[in-house]
All heavy atoms as an XYZ file, in Angstrom:
637
protein
N     104.370    106.577    117.147
C     105.681    106.099    116.738
C     105.834    106.230    115.222
O     104.852    106.340    114.493
C     105.876    104.648    117.169
O     105.184    103.788    116.305
N     107.066    106.184    114.772
C     107.347    106.316    113.343
C     106.720    105.164    112.561
O     106.167    105.356    111.492
C     108.865    106.350    113.151
C     109.265    106.693    111.754
C     110.753    107.017    111.673
N     111.143    106.916    110.292
C     111.891    105.954    109.792
N     112.359    105.019    110.583
N     112.186    105.923    108.512
N     106.795    103.976    113.098
C     106.229    102.800    112.410
C     104.719    102.958    112.248
O     104.171    102.651    111.201
C     106.560    101.533    113.217
C     105.938    100.287    112.654
C     106.909     99.534    111.760
N     106.256     98.337    111.265
C     105.939     98.134    110.004
N     106.213     99.027    109.101
N     105.364     97.022    109.619
N     104.026    103.462    113.278
C     102.574    103.655    113.193
C     102.237    104.691    112.130
O     101.300    104.498    111.371
C     102.007    104.094    114.538
C     101.861    102.946    115.520
C     101.349    103.427    116.853
O     101.818    104.440    117.374
N     100.414    102.701    117.410
N     103.002    105.781    112.070
C     102.760    106.803    111.050
C     102.945    106.216    109.664
O     102.182    106.483    108.760
C     103.696    108.000    111.245
C     103.230    108.944    112.332
C     103.893    110.286    112.226
N     105.341    110.221    112.182
C     106.140    110.203    113.247
N     105.637    110.254    114.447
N     107.450    110.149    113.103
N     103.971    105.386    109.507
C     104.221    104.753    108.218
C     103.042    103.844    107.852
O     102.590    103.840    106.729
C     105.518    103.958    108.279
C     105.985    103.480    106.924
C     107.357    102.831    106.989
O     107.916    102.656    108.061
N     107.878    102.475    105.851
N     102.514    103.104    108.809
C     101.376    102.222    108.561
C     100.159    103.045    108.143
O      99.437    102.662    107.243
C     101.042    101.394    109.804
C     102.086    100.345    110.146
S     102.142     99.011    108.951
C     100.641     98.151    109.373
N      99.926    104.191    108.774
C      98.784    105.043    108.430
C      98.909    105.521    106.991
O      97.944    105.522    106.255
C      98.693    106.244    109.370
S      98.136    105.803    111.011
N     100.119    105.926    106.598
C     100.327    106.412    105.236
C     100.057    105.291    104.231
O      99.422    105.508    103.214
C     101.752    106.952    105.079
C     101.959    107.692    103.777
C     103.266    108.422    103.764
C     104.330    107.531    103.193
N     105.610    108.181    102.993
N     100.520    104.089    104.540
C     100.296    102.967    103.636
C      98.805    102.673    103.498
O      98.321    102.418    102.416
C     101.038    101.722    104.132
C     102.543    101.830    103.929
C     103.310    100.733    104.619
O     102.701     99.735    105.039
O     104.529    100.873    104.734
N      98.086    102.742    104.602
C      96.637    102.537    104.547
C      96.003    103.603    103.672
O      95.170    103.310    102.831
C      96.027    102.582    105.971
O      96.633    101.550    106.747
C      94.532    102.381    105.924
N      96.446    104.843    103.832
C      95.880    105.940    103.056
C      96.128    105.745    101.559
O      95.242    105.973    100.750
C      96.440    107.276    103.525
N      97.328    105.291    101.187
C      97.606    105.100     99.762
C      96.777    103.934     99.223
O      96.303    103.970     98.092
C      99.120    104.928     99.469
C      99.382    105.198     97.987
C      99.631    103.570     99.886
C     100.829    105.439     97.646
N      96.540    102.922    100.038
C      95.682    101.811     99.608
C      94.250    102.306     99.384
O      93.576    101.884     98.447
C      95.711    100.668    100.630
C      97.034     99.919    100.678
C      97.468     99.364     99.324
O      96.627     98.772     98.617
O      98.652     99.509     98.975
N      93.788    103.183    100.252
C      92.444    103.756    100.094
C      92.364    104.592     98.817
O      91.383    104.535     98.083
C      92.080    104.616    101.303
C      91.792    103.806    102.549
C      91.598    104.687    103.777
O      91.295    105.887    103.626
O      91.758    104.160    104.884
N      93.401    105.381     98.557
C      93.430    106.207     97.350
C      93.417    105.325     96.096
O      92.722    105.633     95.126
C      94.655    107.112     97.349
N      94.165    104.225     96.132
C      94.146    103.279     95.002
C      92.737    102.760     94.775
O      92.269    102.691     93.640
C      95.066    102.087     95.284
C      96.510    102.320     95.026
C      97.252    101.014     95.241
C      98.738    101.202     95.246
N      99.455     99.947     95.491
N      92.062    102.389     95.867
C      90.703    101.839     95.751
C      89.748    102.878     95.160
O      88.945    102.566     94.288
C      90.208    101.353     97.113
C      88.819    100.740     97.054
C      88.381    100.234     98.405
C      87.019     99.608     98.430
N      86.073     99.951     97.392
N      89.859    104.125     95.627
C      88.999    105.209     95.115
C      89.178    105.339     93.603
O      88.204    105.419     92.852
C      89.323    106.538     95.834
C      88.856    106.471     97.295
C      88.681    107.724     95.111
C      89.443    107.557     98.183
N      90.431    105.358     93.155
C      90.704    105.517     91.724
C      90.266    104.280     90.937
O      89.607    104.405     89.895
C      92.195    105.792     91.501
N      90.606    103.097     91.422
C      90.263    101.870     90.697
C      88.752    101.656     90.621
O      88.254    101.101     89.642
C      90.948    100.654     91.333
C      92.455    100.565     91.086
C      93.075     99.480     91.962
C      92.757    100.328     89.619
N      88.022    102.128     91.624
C      86.553    102.006     91.603
C      85.932    102.780     90.435
O      84.825    102.489     90.014
C      85.942    102.492     92.919
C      86.070    101.465     94.045
O      86.473    100.304     93.768
O      85.764    101.812     95.193
N      86.654    103.789     89.921
C      86.130    104.592     88.806
C      86.418    103.953     87.440
O      85.935    104.437     86.428
C      86.726    106.005     88.840
C      86.139    106.862     89.960
C      86.625    108.288     89.896
C      86.246    109.060     88.681
N      84.885    109.544     88.573
N      87.226    102.884     87.439
C      87.591    102.221     86.183
C      87.275    100.727     86.322
O      88.137     99.934     86.687
C      89.093    102.430     85.849
C      89.425    101.846     84.485
C      89.462    103.901     85.903
N      86.018    100.346     86.064
C      85.624     98.948     86.231
C      86.521     97.999     85.430
O      86.778     98.232     84.251
C      84.182     98.909     85.712
C      83.699    100.316     85.855
C      84.910    101.182     85.615
N      87.033     96.984     86.106
C      87.898     96.000     85.469
C      89.379     96.240     85.701
O      90.185     95.317     85.630
N      89.762     97.484     85.992
C      91.177     97.788     86.247
C      91.585     97.189     87.600
O      90.775     97.076     88.515
C      91.403     99.294     86.247
N      92.859     96.805     87.698
C      93.372     96.181     88.926
C      94.641     96.891     89.382
O      95.129     97.815     88.725
C      93.687     94.693     88.683
O      94.777     94.608     87.754
C      92.482     93.939     88.143
N      95.188     96.408     90.496
C      96.422     96.974     91.073
C      97.548     97.077     90.038
O      98.339     97.991     90.083
C      96.901     96.087     92.228
C      96.035     96.155     93.457
C      96.547     97.169     94.460
O      97.747     97.500     94.445
O      95.717     97.631     95.263
N      97.611     96.123     89.116
C      98.721     96.140     88.137
C      98.567     97.267     87.114
O      99.523     97.606     86.423
C      98.875     94.786     87.454
C      97.754     94.403     86.531
C      98.027     93.052     85.873
C      96.884     92.561     85.047
N      96.280     93.520     84.133
N      97.381     97.863     87.031
C      97.122     98.925     86.052
C      97.376    100.326     86.604
O      97.305    101.295     85.863
C      95.660     98.850     85.576
C      95.318     97.497     84.977
O      96.069     97.035     84.099
O      94.310     96.904     85.391
N      97.646    100.443     87.920
C      97.720    101.773     88.548
C      99.139    102.093     89.013
O      99.877    101.218     89.462
C      96.715    101.868     89.723
C      96.575    103.306     90.219
C      97.092    100.933     90.853
C      95.441    103.510     91.217
N      99.499    103.351     88.855
C     100.754    103.894     89.383
C     100.349    105.126     90.182
O      99.671    106.013     89.645
C     101.714    104.279     88.260
C     102.033    103.136     87.350
N     102.966    102.179     87.652
C     101.498    102.777     86.162
C     103.005    101.280     86.673
N     102.114    101.626     85.758
N     100.778    105.190     91.445
C     100.332    106.286     92.314
C     101.449    106.678     93.266
O     102.266    105.845     93.663
C      99.052    105.851     93.093
C      98.422    107.025     93.836
C      99.342    104.693     94.019
C      97.048    106.718     94.425
N     101.501    107.969     93.593
C     102.499    108.462     94.536
C     101.985    109.691     95.267
O     101.070    110.366     94.800
N     102.592    109.963     96.399
C     102.210    111.117     97.209
C     102.999    112.333     96.765
O     104.207    112.258     96.544
C     102.478    110.820     98.688
C     102.019    111.856     99.701
C     100.511    112.072     99.632
C     102.421    111.432    101.107
N     102.311    113.460     96.606
C     102.947    114.699     96.187
C     102.414    115.833     97.059
O     101.365    115.693     97.699
C     102.628    114.966     94.711
C     103.537    116.029     94.103
O     104.601    116.317     94.685
O     103.175    116.583     93.058
N     103.135    116.942     97.089
C     102.697    118.117     97.833
C     102.541    119.265     96.857
O     103.450    119.552     96.088
C     103.705    118.473     98.926
C     103.823    117.394     99.959
C     104.801    116.419     99.856
C     102.920    117.316    101.015
C     104.891    115.398    100.784
C     103.000    116.299    101.941
C     103.991    115.347    101.828
O     104.067    114.333    102.745
N     101.372    119.885     96.875
C     101.083    120.984     95.958
C     100.398    122.091     96.746
O      99.364    121.855     97.367
C     100.151    120.458     94.857
C     100.387    121.080     93.513
C      99.587    120.358     92.440
O     100.056    119.312     91.963
O      98.490    120.848     92.122
N     100.973    123.273     96.722
C     100.403    124.426     97.449
C     100.095    124.075     98.905
O      99.045    124.428     99.434
C      99.133    124.933     96.746
C      99.407    125.404     95.328
O     100.522    125.921     95.091
O      98.531    125.252     94.471
N     100.991    123.330     99.528
C     100.824    122.989    100.941
C      99.846    121.857    101.214
O      99.585    121.524    102.357
N      99.293    121.255    100.167
C      98.348    120.145    100.319
C      99.015    118.838     99.934
O      99.809    118.786     99.016
C      97.126    120.332     99.416
C      96.057    121.221     99.984
C      94.789    121.103     99.180
C      93.718    120.237     99.749
N      93.464    120.191    101.139
N      98.633    117.776    100.636
C      99.097    116.440    100.282
C      98.115    115.839     99.290
O      96.926    115.750     99.580
C      99.149    115.544    101.525
O      99.976    116.105    102.494
N      98.628    115.444     98.132
C      97.788    114.853     97.100
C      98.412    113.562     96.608
O      99.634    113.468     96.463
C      97.666    115.786     95.886
C      96.946    117.111     96.058
C      97.103    117.948     94.798
C      95.475    116.882     96.343
N      97.566    112.578     96.330
C      98.029    111.403     95.608
C      97.824    111.688     94.135
O      96.731    112.031     93.719
C      97.238    110.148     96.013
C      97.582    109.681     97.398
C      96.687    109.840     98.441
C      98.813    109.093     97.657
C      97.010    109.425     99.719
C      99.149    108.674     98.938
C      98.246    108.839     99.958
O      98.572    108.430    101.216
N      98.901    111.557     93.370
C      98.814    111.733     91.928
C      99.095    110.392     91.291
O      99.952    109.639     91.769
C      99.855    112.750     91.445
C      99.571    114.150     91.909
C     100.533    115.163     91.310
O     101.593    114.770     90.788
O     100.203    116.356     91.359
N      98.360    110.092     90.225
C      98.609    108.811     89.610
C      97.999    108.665     88.239
O      97.339    109.571     87.727
N      98.273    107.501     87.669
C      97.727    107.139     86.366
C      97.238    105.700     86.422
O      97.754    104.884     87.182
C      98.780    107.262     85.240
O      99.920    106.485     85.599
C      99.194    108.689     85.005
N      96.240    105.439     85.620
C      95.765    104.087     85.386
C      95.780    103.892     83.871
O      95.268    104.733     83.136
C      94.323    103.880     85.902
C      94.251    104.075     87.421
C      93.801    102.489     85.518
C      92.832    104.080     87.986
N      96.406    102.825     83.417
C      96.368    102.451     82.005
C      95.494    101.214     81.900
O      95.810    100.177     82.475
C      97.771    102.130     81.472
C      98.667    103.341     81.402
C      99.571    103.603     82.408
C      98.594    104.210     80.320
C     100.398    104.717     82.351
C      99.421    105.323     80.255
C     100.320    105.576     81.273
N      94.377    101.331     81.193
C      93.459    100.205     81.083
C      92.695    100.277     79.769
O      92.114    101.320     79.443
C      92.477    100.192     82.267
C      91.601     98.970     82.303
C      92.132     97.717     82.577
C      90.243     99.068     82.050
C      91.332     96.591     82.589
C      89.429     97.952     82.076
C      89.987     96.713     82.345
O      89.192     95.603     82.352
N      92.707     99.182     79.024
C      92.003     99.072     77.743
C      92.255    100.275     76.831
O      91.332    100.897     76.314
C      90.507     98.839     77.967
C      90.241     97.478     78.602
C      88.776     97.098     78.628
O      87.910     97.976     78.440
O      88.498     95.912     78.829
N      93.545    100.615     76.672
C      94.007    101.669     75.770
C      93.535    103.066     76.153
O      93.508    103.976     75.331
C      93.638    101.337     74.316
C      94.261    100.034     73.871
C      93.970     99.712     72.423
O      93.391    100.503     71.693
N      94.388     98.542     71.997
N      93.148    103.224     77.413
C      92.798    104.548     77.952
C      93.781    104.866     79.081
O      94.103    103.998     79.897
C      91.358    104.577     78.524
C      90.325    104.143     77.478
C      91.038    105.959     79.104
C      90.019    105.177     76.418
N      94.251    106.105     79.089
C      95.085    106.577     80.188
C      94.242    107.516     81.045
O      93.693    108.498     80.560
C      96.306    107.338     79.666
C      97.142    107.915     80.785
C      98.286    108.799     80.294
O      98.336    109.107     79.086
O      99.093    109.198     81.129
N      94.135    107.176     82.320
C      93.418    108.000     83.288
C      94.464    108.673     84.171
O      95.348    108.006     84.693
C      92.510    107.141     84.177
C      91.501    106.324     83.405
C      91.815    105.059     82.933
C      90.221    106.816     83.161
C      90.887    104.310     82.219
C      89.284    106.061     82.453
C      89.637    104.805     81.989
O      88.714    104.064     81.300
N      94.364    109.991     84.308
C      95.238    110.730     85.219
C      94.365    111.324     86.311
O      93.280    111.832     86.033
C      95.974    111.850     84.487
C      96.991    111.343     83.502
C      97.764    112.473     82.843
O      97.235    113.612     82.760
O      98.888    112.227     82.417
N      94.875    111.265     87.548
C      94.048    111.737     88.653
C      94.882    112.331     89.777
O      96.082    112.084     89.876
C      93.186    110.585     89.198
C      93.995    109.421     89.702
C      94.474    109.397     90.999
C      94.279    108.353     88.867
C      95.229    108.329     91.460
C      95.031    107.275     89.310
C      95.511    107.266     90.616
N      94.191    113.136     90.595
C      94.724    113.648     91.852
C      93.654    113.418     92.908
O      92.479    113.722     92.684
C      95.034    115.141     91.766
C      96.177    115.478     90.846
C      96.431    116.976     90.767
O      95.477    117.767     90.973
O      97.569    117.352     90.502
N      94.084    112.872     94.035
C      93.171    112.587     95.147
C      93.732    113.241     96.399
O      94.917    113.078     96.711
C      93.018    111.064     95.360
C      92.364    110.427     94.122
C      92.211    110.766     96.626
C      92.322    108.917     94.147
N      92.896    113.981     97.113
C      93.290    114.643     98.359
C      93.678    113.572     99.379
O      92.887    112.678     99.687
C      92.117    115.483     98.878
C      92.518    116.388    100.032
O      93.165    115.898    100.974
O      92.170    117.575     99.992
N      94.898    113.662     99.903
C      95.387    112.658    100.853
C      94.710    112.778    102.217
O      94.728    111.835    103.007
C      96.902    112.780    101.011
N      94.091    113.929    102.487
C      93.436    114.129    103.776
C      92.037    113.541    103.821
O      91.685    112.840    104.758
C      93.363    115.629    104.119
C      94.707    116.301    104.212
C      95.605    115.681    105.260
O      95.197    115.488    106.391
N      96.818    115.337    104.874
N      91.230    113.810    102.776
C      89.821    113.393    102.848
C      89.394    112.427    101.740
O      88.252    111.993    101.708
C      88.895    114.608    102.869
C      89.017    115.481    101.630
O      89.564    115.016    100.619
O      88.554    116.632    101.688
N      90.310    112.104    100.821
C      89.993    111.126     99.782
C      89.157    111.659     98.625
O      88.739    110.904     97.758
N      88.931    112.978     98.585
C      88.161    113.559     97.480
C      89.014    113.599     96.213
O      90.195    113.908     96.263
C      87.712    114.977     97.826
C      86.606    115.017     98.845
C      85.985    116.409     98.916
C      84.774    116.402     99.814
N      84.939    117.180    101.022
N      88.387    113.323     95.081
C      89.082    113.400     93.803
C      89.151    114.867     93.386
O      88.134    115.530     93.259
C      88.365    112.549     92.738
C      88.446    111.073     93.126
C      88.979    112.795     91.359
C      87.640    110.151     92.249
N      90.371    115.363     93.191
C      90.578    116.757     92.796
C      90.548    116.909     91.294
O      90.040    117.885     90.777
C      91.923    117.252     93.342
C      91.816    117.801     94.706
C      91.320    117.159     95.802
C      92.188    119.092     95.140
N      91.375    117.974     96.881
C      91.909    119.170     96.507
C      92.746    120.186     94.493
C      92.156    120.321     97.244
C      92.995    121.323     95.239
C      92.700    121.377     96.596
N      91.134    115.949     90.598
C      91.088    116.019     89.142
C      91.044    114.603     88.585
O      91.551    113.662     89.196
C      92.286    116.789     88.572
O      93.479    116.052     88.747
N      90.399    114.481     87.431
C      90.249    113.187     86.768
C      90.180    113.437     85.275
O      89.334    114.189     84.810
C      88.971    112.498     87.250
C      88.819    111.123     86.684
C      88.181    110.785     85.515
C      89.326    109.916     87.226
N      88.277    109.430     85.314
C      88.969    108.873     86.354
C      90.061    109.609     88.374
C      89.318    107.548     86.596
C      90.397    108.298     88.610
C      90.020    107.273     87.720
N      91.100    112.839     84.522
C      91.097    112.992     83.069
C      91.299    111.617     82.455
O      91.999    110.772     83.010
C      92.244    113.905     82.624
C      92.101    115.337     83.092
C      93.286    116.194     82.683
O      93.995    115.828     81.721
O      93.493    117.218     83.336
N      90.683    111.422     81.310
C      90.831    110.160     80.581
C      91.020    110.468     79.101
O      90.325    111.316     78.560
C      89.605    109.280     80.767
N      91.992    109.805     78.487
C      92.145    109.958     77.037
C      92.778    108.696     76.468
O      93.462    107.952     77.161
C      92.952    111.193     76.684
C      94.396    111.180     77.116
C      95.113    112.480     76.727
O      94.534    113.552     76.848
O      96.271    112.367     76.289
N      92.523    108.481     75.193
C      93.076    107.328     74.494
C      94.600    107.425     74.481
O      95.158    108.514     74.339
C      92.558    107.304     73.060
O      93.294    106.360     72.308
N      95.262    106.281     74.632
C      96.723    106.298     74.560
C      97.202    106.627     73.142
O      98.376    106.919     72.944
C      97.340    104.956     75.024
C      96.887    103.802     74.139
C      97.044    104.698     76.485
C      97.619    102.498     74.398
N      96.315    106.631     72.181
C      96.670    106.927     70.788
C      96.578    108.413     70.470
O      96.975    108.845     69.391
C      95.798    106.131     69.814
C      95.850    104.667     70.123
C      94.859    103.901     70.648
C      96.975    103.792     69.981
N      95.280    102.610     70.826
C      96.593    102.515     70.423
C      98.293    103.970     69.521
C      97.437    101.423     70.426
C      99.157    102.871     69.518
C      98.725    101.616     69.966
N      96.033    109.233     71.379
C      95.915    110.675     71.128
C      97.272    111.367     71.310
O      98.051    111.015     72.119
C      94.889    111.316     72.060
C      93.480    110.974     71.618
O      93.309    110.459     70.498
O      92.560    111.223     72.405
């Protein structure tokens, strides 16, 4: 059903948030912005985490949860 598919997607985005937040000790839900995107036919979660004056940008495969890209830089750069 449509509702079940929606629930699965929400679970997947929660998992993607956890994967990203686990890489930034101390960061919480309020520090992350994430959304689903499609690139070259693949579903990817793209997002940012702002924590302790560092901006982390990432892409996570929506199918298997693997991190495709991860970058960190000072917000002052």
